[in-house]
C-alpha positions in Angstrom: 101.0 102.8 91.2 101.6 99.4 89.8 99.6 96.1 89.5 101.0 92.7 88.7 100.0 91.8 85.3 102.5 88.6 84.7 101.0 85.9 83.0 101.7 83.6 85.7 99.2 85.3 88.0 96.3 85.0 85.7 93.9 82.3 84.3 91.1 82.3 81.6 93.1 84.5 79.5 91.4 85.1 76.6 90.7 88.3 73.8 88.2 91.1 75.2 85.2 91.2 72.9 84.4 94.9 74.2 84.2 97.7 71.9 86.2 99.8 74.1 85.7 103.0 72.1 81.8 103.0 72.3 82.0 101.6 75.7 84.2 104.8 76.9 82.0 107.0 74.7 79.0 106.2 77.3 80.7 107.4 80.3 79.5 111.1 81.5 82.7 112.7 82.4 82.5 115.4 85.0 84.1 118.1 86.9 84.1 118.1 90.4 85.1 118.8 93.8 85.7 116.0 96.9 83.5 117.1 99.8 86.6 116.8 101.7 87.8 119.8 99.8 86.1 122.6 101.3 88.1 125.4 100.0 87.7 124.0 96.4 91.2 124.1 95.7 92.0 120.5 94.2 89.4 120.4 90.7 88.9 116.7 89.4 87.6 115.6 86.1 86.6 112.1 86.0 83.1 110.2 86.7 80.3 109.1 89.0 81.1 105.2 89.6 77.6 104.8 90.4 76.2 105.9 87.2 78.8 104.1 85.4 79.1 100.5 83.6 80.4 98.0 86.2 83.3 96.9 83.8 84.8 100.6 84.8 83.6 100.3 88.6 83.9 98.2 91.5 81.5 95.7 92.2 79.9 98.3 95.1 79.8 100.9 92.3 81.6 103.3 94.6 84.9 103.8 93.1 87.3 103.2 89.9 88.6 100.1 89.0 91.8 101.6 87.8 93.1 98.3 86.4 90.2 98.0 84.3 90.1 101.5 83.2 93.4 101.1 82.0 92.9 98.4 80.0 90.0 99.6 78.1 91.4 102.8 77.2 94.9 100.7 75.9 92.3 98.7 73.8 90.4 102.0 72.9 94.1 103.5 71.7 94.4 100.1 69.5 91.1 100.3 68.2 91.5 104.0 66.9 95.0 103.1 65.5 93.6 100.3 63.5 90.7 102.7 62.4 93.3 105.4 61.6 94.8 103.2 59.3 92.4 102.1 57.4 91.1 105.4 56.9 94.7 106.8 55.6 94.7 103.8 53.2 91.3 104.7 51.7 92.7 108.7 51.7 96.0 107.4 50.0 94.0 105.4 47.6 91.7 108.3 46.5 94.7 110.9 46.1 96.2 108.3 43.4 93.1 108.3 41.4 
């Protein structure tokens, strides 16, 4: 699965103001089987598009928007990494006292 992501194909590029960790934490993650898997041999983990913010699903709310999900996951990792660095600094400061 590849998606075009070059700057030359995009317009109105601005940093996102979403708090990705907060938005991801709102998603109800579920276990499920697709109805056509009648023998229930292929369990899945994911979310229900109907019940999820439109940033993660299509306009019709009938499927996952993989492009946005990946972008939000990357943003969440960045947020958590920054928080982790800050906490490490605080711990080092406390330990040096």
